[in-house]
DRENDO-1510 file (C-alpha; in Angstrom, 1 decimal, always signed):
<recs>
REC; n; res; u; v; w
REC; 1; MET; +191.5; +94.8; +47.4 .
REC; 2; ALA; +195.1; +96.0; +47.9 .
REC; 3; ARG; +197.3; +95.5; +50.9 .
REC; 4; LEU; +195.9; +97.2; +54.0 .
REC; 5; LEU; +196.7; +100.8; +54.6 .
REC; 6; ILE; +194.7; +102.7; +57.2 .
REC; 7; VAL; +193.1; +105.9; +55.9 .
REC; 8; THR; +194.0; +108.9; +58.1 .
REC; 9; GLY; +192.3; +111.6; +56.1 .
REC; 10; VAL; +190.5; +112.5; +52.9 .
REC; 11; GLY; +192.9; +112.0; +50.0 .
REC; 12; ALA; +195.1; +109.5; +52.0 .
REC; 13; ALA; +196.8; +106.7; +50.3 .
REC; 14; VAL; +194.6; +104.2; +48.6 .
REC; 15; ALA; +193.9; +101.1; +50.7 .
REC; 16; GLY; +192.3; +97.7; +50.4 .
REC; 17; CYS; +191.2; +94.7; +52.4 .
REC; 18; GLY; +194.6; +93.0; +52.3 .
REC; 19; THR; +195.7; +90.4; +49.7 .
REC; 20; GLY; +198.9; +89.5; +51.3 .
REC; 21; PRO; +198.1; +86.1; +52.8 .
REC; 22; ALA; +198.0; +85.8; +56.5 .
REC; 23; PRO; +200.3; +83.3; +58.2 .
REC; 24; SER; +197.6; +80.7; +58.4 .
REC; 25; THR; +196.4; +80.9; +54.8 .
REC; 26; ALA; +197.3; +78.3; +52.2 .
REC; 27; PRO; +196.9; +78.0; +48.4 .
REC; 28; ARG; +194.2; +75.8; +47.0 .
REC; 29; THR; +194.9; +73.7; +44.0 .
REC; 30; ALA; +192.4; +73.3; +41.2 .
REC; 31; SER; +192.2; +70.8; +38.4 .
REC; 32; PRO; +193.3; +72.2; +35.1 .
REC; 33; VAL; +190.8; +73.8; +32.7 .
REC; 34; PRO; +191.9; +72.8; +29.2 .
REC; 35; ASN; +190.3; +75.7; +27.3 .
REC; 36; ALA; +191.6; +78.5; +29.5 .
REC; 37; THR; +192.3; +81.7; +27.5 .
REC; 38; THR; +195.1; +83.8; +28.9 .
REC; 39; GLY; +196.2; +86.2; +26.2 .
REC; 40; ALA; +193.5; +87.0; +23.6 .
REC; 41; HIS; +191.6; +90.3; +23.9 .
REC; 42; GLN; +188.4; +88.4; +23.3 .
REC; 43; PRO; +187.6; +85.0; +24.7 .
REC; 44; ALA; +186.8; +82.1; +22.4 .
REC; 45; SER; +183.8; +81.0; +24.3 .
REC; 46; GLN; +180.6; +82.9; +25.0 .
REC; 47; PRO; +178.7; +82.6; +28.4 .
REC; 48; ALA; +175.2; +81.2; +28.2 .
REC; 49; GLU; +172.4; +83.6; +27.3 .
REC; 50; PRO; +170.2; +84.6; +30.3 .
REC; 51; GLY; +167.3; +82.6; +29.0 .
REC; 52; SER; +169.2; +79.3; +29.2 .
REC; 53; ALA; +170.1; +80.2; +32.8 .
REC; 54; ALA; +166.5; +80.4; +34.0 .
REC; 55; THR; +166.2; +76.8; +35.1 .
REC; 56; ALA; +169.1; +77.1; +37.5 .
REC; 57; LEU; +168.5; +80.7; +38.7 .
REC; 58; ALA; +164.8; +81.2; +38.7 .
REC; 59; GLY; +163.6; +81.8; +42.3 .
REC; 60; GLN; +167.1; +81.7; +43.8 .
REC; 61; THR; +168.3; +84.4; +46.1 .
REC; 62; ILE; +171.8; +85.6; +45.1 .
REC; 63; GLY; +173.9; +87.8; +47.2 .
REC; 64; ILE; +176.3; +90.3; +45.6 .
REC; 65; ASP; +178.8; +92.4; +47.7 .
REC; 66; PRO; +180.5; +95.1; +45.5 .
REC; 67; GLY; +183.6; +95.7; +47.7 .
REC; 68; HIS; +184.3; +99.1; +49.2 .
REC; 69; ASN; +182.4; +102.3; +48.3 .
REC; 70; GLY; +183.1; +105.4; +46.4 .
REC; 71; GLY; +182.7; +107.6; +49.4 .
REC; 72; ASN; +184.9; +105.6; +51.8 .
REC; 73; VAL; +187.8; +108.0; +51.2 .
REC; 74; THR; +185.8; +110.9; +52.5 .
REC; 75; ASP; +184.9; +109.3; +55.9 .
REC; 76; PRO; +188.0; +107.8; +57.4 .
REC; 77; ALA; +186.6; +107.9; +60.9 .
REC; 78; PHE; +183.8; +105.6; +59.8 .
REC; 79; ILE; +185.8; +103.1; +57.8 .
REC; 80; ASN; +188.7; +102.9; +60.3 .
REC; 81; ARG; +186.5; +101.7; +63.1 .
REC; 82; ILE; +187.6; +98.4; +64.5 .
REC; 83; ILE; +185.3; +95.4; +64.1 .
REC; 84; TRP; +185.5; +91.7; +64.9 .
REC; 85; ASN; +185.8; +89.6; +61.8 .
REC; 86; GLY; +185.1; +86.2; +63.4 .
REC; 87; ARG; +188.8; +85.5; +64.2 .
REC; 88; ASP; +190.4; +88.9; +64.9 .
REC; 89; ASN; +190.1; +92.6; +64.7 .
REC; 90; GLU; +190.1; +94.5; +61.4 .
REC; 91; THR; +188.9; +97.9; +60.2 .
REC; 92; CYS; +185.3; +98.4; +59.2 .
REC; 93; ASP; +186.3; +98.8; +55.5 .
REC; 94; THR; +189.0; +100.4; +53.3 .
REC; 95; THR; +189.0; +102.6; +50.3 .
REC; 96; GLY; +190.1; +99.9; +47.9 .
REC; 97; THR; +192.8; +100.3; +45.3 .
REC; 98; GLN; +192.9; +102.0; +41.9 .
REC; 99; THR; +194.7; +101.9; +38.5 .
REC; 100; GLY; +197.6; +104.1; +37.7 .
REC; 101; GLY; +195.2; +106.4; +35.9 .
REC; 102; GLY; +193.0; +106.8; +38.9 .
REC; 103; TYR; +190.1; +104.5; +38.1 .
REC; 104; THR; +188.9; +103.2; +41.5 .
REC; 105; GLU; +188.3; +99.7; +42.5 .
REC; 106; ALA; +185.1; +100.8; +44.2 .
REC; 107; SER; +183.8; +102.0; +40.7 .
REC; 108; PHE; +184.9; +98.7; +39.1 .
REC; 109; ASN; +183.2; +96.6; +41.7 .
REC; 110; TRP; +180.0; +98.6; +41.5 .
REC; 111; ASN; +179.9; +98.4; +37.7 .
REC; 112; VAL; +180.4; +94.6; +37.5 .
REC; 113; ALA; +177.9; +94.1; +40.3 .
REC; 114; ARG; +175.3; +96.1; +38.5 .
REC; 115; TYR; +175.8; +94.2; +35.3 .
REC; 116; LEU; +175.6; +90.9; +37.2 .
REC; 117; GLN; +172.5; +92.0; +39.0 .
REC; 118; ALA; +170.8; +92.8; +35.7 .
REC; 119; ASP; +171.7; +89.4; +34.2 .
REC; 120; LEU; +170.6; +87.5; +37.3 .
REC; 121; ARG; +167.3; +89.3; +37.5 .
REC; 122; SER; +166.7; +88.6; +33.8 .
REC; 123; ALA; +167.0; +84.9; +34.5 .
REC; 124; GLY; +164.5; +85.1; +37.3 .
REC; 125; ALA; +166.7; +85.4; +40.4 .
REC; 126; ARG; +166.1; +87.6; +43.4 .
REC; 127; VAL; +169.3; +89.7; +43.9 .
REC; 128; VAL; +170.4; +91.2; +47.3 .
REC; 129; MET; +173.1; +93.9; +47.1 .
REC; 130; THR; +175.1; +95.1; +50.1 .
REC; 131; ARG; +175.2; +98.6; +48.8 .
REC; 132; HIS; +173.0; +100.6; +46.4 .
REC; 133; SER; +175.2; +103.3; +45.1 .
REC; 134; ASN; +178.9; +104.2; +44.6 .
REC; 135; ASN; +178.9; +107.5; +46.4 .
REC; 136; GLY; +178.4; +106.6; +50.1 .
REC; 137; ALA; +180.6; +105.2; +52.8 .
REC; 138; GLY; +180.5; +101.6; +54.0 .
REC; 139; PRO; +178.7; +99.5; +55.1 .
REC; 140; CYS; +181.2; +97.8; +57.3 .
REC; 141; VAL; +182.3; +94.3; +56.2 .
REC; 142; THR; +180.5; +92.8; +59.1 .
REC; 143; SER; +177.3; +94.5; +58.1 .
REC; 144; ARG; +177.7; +93.3; +54.5 .
REC; 145; ALA; +177.9; +89.7; +55.7 .
REC; 146; ARG; +174.9; +90.2; +57.9 .
REC; 147; ILE; +172.8; +91.7; +55.0 .
REC; 148; LEU; +173.4; +88.6; +52.9 .
REC; 149; ASN; +172.9; +86.1; +55.7 .
REC; 150; ARG; +169.6; +87.7; +56.8 .
REC; 151; ALA; +168.3; +87.8; +53.3 .
REC; 152; GLY; +168.6; +84.0; +53.1 .
REC; 153; ALA; +171.0; +84.1; +50.2 .
REC; 154; THR; +171.4; +80.7; +48.5 .
REC; 155; VAL; +174.9; +81.7; +47.4 .
REC; 156; ALA; +177.0; +84.9; +47.4 .
REC; 157; LEU; +179.9; +86.6; +45.6 .
REC; 158; ASP; +182.2; +89.4; +46.9 .
REC; 159; ILE; +183.4; +91.4; +43.9 .
REC; 160; HIS; +186.8; +93.0; +44.1 .
REC; 161; ALA; +190.0; +93.9; +42.1 .
REC; 162; ASP; +193.5; +93.7; +43.6 .
REC; 163; GLY; +196.2; +96.2; +44.1 .
REC; 164; GLY; +199.2; +93.8; +43.7 .
REC; 165; PRO; +202.7; +94.4; +42.3 .
REC; 166; PRO; +202.8; +96.2; +38.9 .
REC; 167; TRP; +204.5; +93.2; +37.3 .
REC; 168; GLY; +201.8; +90.7; +38.5 .
REC; 169; ARG; +198.8; +89.7; +36.4 .
REC; 170; GLY; +195.6; +87.8; +36.9 .
REC; 171; PHE; +192.6; +86.9; +39.0 .
REC; 172; THR; +192.4; +85.0; +42.3 .
REC; 173; VAL; +189.3; +83.4; +43.9 .
REC; 174; LEU; +189.4; +83.6; +47.8 .
REC; 175; GLU; +187.7; +80.9; +49.7 .
REC; 176; PRO; +186.7; +80.6; +53.4 .
REC; 177; VAL; +188.4; +78.6; +56.1 .
REC; 178; ALA; +186.1; +77.0; +58.8 .
REC; 179; ASP; +185.9; +79.1; +61.9 .
REC; 180; GLY; +182.6; +78.1; +63.5 .
REC; 181; PRO; +179.8; +80.3; +62.0 .
REC; 182; ASN; +180.8; +79.3; +58.5 .
REC; 183; ASN; +181.6; +75.6; +59.1 .
REC; 184; GLY; +178.7; +74.3; +57.1 .
REC; 185; ILE; +179.6; +76.2; +53.9 .
REC; 186; ILE; +183.2; +75.3; +53.4 .
REC; 187; THR; +182.8; +72.3; +51.0 .
REC; 188; ALA; +180.2; +74.2; +48.9 .
REC; 189; SER; +182.3; +77.3; +48.9 .
REC; 190; GLU; +185.3; +75.4; +47.5 .
REC; 191; ARG; +183.0; +74.0; +44.8 .
REC; 192; LEU; +181.8; +77.5; +44.0 .
REC; 193; GLY; +185.4; +78.7; +43.9 .
REC; 194; ASN; +186.3; +76.1; +41.3 .
REC; 195; ASP; +183.2; +77.0; +39.3 .
REC; 196; VAL; +184.1; +80.7; +39.3 .
REC; 197; ARG; +187.7; +79.9; +38.4 .
REC; 198; SER; +186.6; +77.7; +35.5 .
REC; 199; ALA; +184.2; +80.3; +34.2 .
REC; 200; LEU; +186.7; +83.1; +34.3 .
REC; 201; LEU; +189.2; +81.0; +32.4 .
REC; 202; LYS; +186.6; +79.9; +29.9 .
REC; 203; TYR; +184.8; +83.1; +29.2 .
REC; 204; THR; +187.3; +85.9; +29.8 .
REC; 205; SER; +190.9; +86.7; +28.8 .
REC; 206; MET; +192.0; +87.3; +32.3 .
REC; 207; PRO; +194.6; +84.7; +33.4 .
REC; 208; GLU; +195.1; +83.2; +36.8 .
REC; 209; SER; +197.2; +85.3; +39.1 .
REC; 210; ASN; +200.9; +84.8; +38.8 .
REC; 211; TYR; +201.7; +86.4; +42.1 .
REC; 212; TYR; +199.0; +85.4; +44.6 .
REC; 213; GLY; +197.5; +82.1; +45.4 .
REC; 214; HIS; +197.9; +79.0; +43.3 .
REC; 215; ASP; +196.0; +78.0; +40.2 .
REC; 216; GLY; +193.8; +81.1; +40.7 .
REC; 217; LEU; +192.7; +80.0; +44.2 .
REC; 218; ILE; +193.6; +80.7; +47.8 .
REC; 219; SER; +192.0; +80.1; +51.2 .
REC; 220; ARG; +191.7; +83.1; +53.6 .
REC; 221; ASP; +190.7; +83.1; +57.2 .
REC; 222; ASP; +191.1; +86.8; +58.0 .
REC; 223; LEU; +188.2; +88.4; +56.1 .
REC; 224; ALA; +184.9; +89.1; +57.8 .
REC; 225; GLY; +182.9; +88.6; +54.6 .
REC; 226; LEU; +184.1; +85.0; +54.4 .
REC; 227; ASN; +184.4; +84.2; +58.1 .
REC; 228; LEU; +180.9; +85.3; +58.9 .
REC; 229; ALA; +179.0; +83.9; +55.9 .
REC; 230; THR; +176.3; +81.4; +56.4 .
REC; 231; GLU; +175.8; +80.7; +52.6 .
REC; 232; PRO; +178.3; +79.4; +50.1 .
REC; 233; LYS; +180.5; +82.4; +49.3 .
REC; 234; VAL; +183.8; +83.4; +47.6 .
REC; 235; LEU; +185.6; +86.7; +47.1 .
REC; 236; VAL; +186.8; +87.3; +43.5 .
REC; 237; GLU; +189.8; +89.4; +42.8 .
REC; 238; CYS; +189.0; +90.0; +39.2 .
REC; 239; GLY; +192.5; +91.2; +38.2 .
REC; 240; ASN; +195.3; +93.5; +39.3 .
REC; 241; MET; +194.5; +97.1; +38.9 .
REC; 242; ARG; +198.2; +98.1; +39.3 .
REC; 243; ASN; +199.2; +96.1; +36.3 .
REC; 244; PRO; +198.8; +98.0; +33.0 .
REC; 245; ALA; +197.6; +95.0; +31.0 .
REC; 246; ASP; +195.0; +94.0; +33.6 .
REC; 247; ALA; +194.0; +97.7; +34.1 .
REC; 248; ARG; +193.2; +98.1; +30.4 .
REC; 249; LEU; +190.7; +95.2; +30.7 .
REC; 250; LEU; +189.3; +96.1; +34.1 .
REC; 251; THR; +188.4; +99.6; +33.0 .
REC; 252; ALA; +186.7; +98.6; +29.8 .
REC; 253; SER; +182.9; +98.3; +30.0 .
REC; 254; TRP; +182.9; +95.4; +27.5 .
REC; 255; PHE; +185.2; +93.4; +29.8 .
REC; 256; GLN; +183.2; +94.3; +32.9 .
REC; 257; ARG; +180.1; +93.0; +31.2 .
REC; 258; ARG; +182.0; +89.9; +30.2 .
REC; 259; LEU; +183.1; +89.3; +33.8 .
REC; 260; ALA; +179.5; +89.6; +34.9 .
REC; 261; ARG; +178.3; +87.0; +32.4 .
REC; 262; ALA; +181.2; +84.7; +33.4 .
REC; 263; LEU; +180.1; +85.0; +37.1 .
REC; 264; GLN; +176.5; +84.3; +36.1 .
REC; 265; ALA; +177.7; +81.2; +34.2 .
REC; 266; ALA; +179.6; +80.1; +37.3 .
REC; 267; LEU; +176.4; +80.5; +39.4 .
REC; 268; VAL; +174.4; +78.5; +36.9 .
REC; 269; THR; +177.0; +75.7; +37.1 .
REC; 270; PHE; +177.0; +75.7; +40.9 .
REC; 271; LEU; +173.3; +75.9; +41.4 .
REC; 272; GLY; +172.6; +73.4; +38.6 .
REC; 273; ALA; +174.7; +70.8; +40.3 .
REC; 274; GLY; +172.7; +71.2; +43.6 .
REC; 275; GLN; +173.9; +72.3; +47.0 .
</recs>
């Protein structure tokens, strides 16, 4: 989810949904997590096994939105269409960012989403995905929100990676701001955001972002996926693809699996505490 660059043709510059905070955004502050791991290649703690998650997840409908799509770059006319995001106009979608080596955010998002889908299903959850491959275009961000809303999702996660400055490291959890349609989910979404932050610190070696948000959290009011949600929802920038250290983690299958297990653990905590 890099800063927004409109695609004007196949092979155009890589773009994203825009991480630079809009004027009305504000950082969210979380309480410290004492066992955060920020430097080790392997985290000290292990997420719960799927069997122990069954009580919290069985029968729940979980929404997963793997950001962007692998074919977005081939269809600029489609993804550059203007949509209403609940507060303002934005483009239907963007191509997403990529590492210096050319590994795309769309592929990363898709892989993590598939690992998370498998873990959640193993624990008895019903999983609703907003896309079903990594070689198509879209759907638009408004359609993604609608898919999850209409499915009656109990909770949802938007999975992304950032395209920040090369010197910057770390994850950020983006939380919604009340705008009417999502008024009823703000408190629960903030709790979900704290649970995701805690799980990423506890179970992965990705630190909190040192260039975006505060304590790994930020509120955003300019993204359709958050503005139009009717279930508790956050968007997770799992790391900075433009940073070499983050990129080494984000492109590793073991780390993608670990991220999925951490996100599952966050959902177990959230759902286990009740809505």
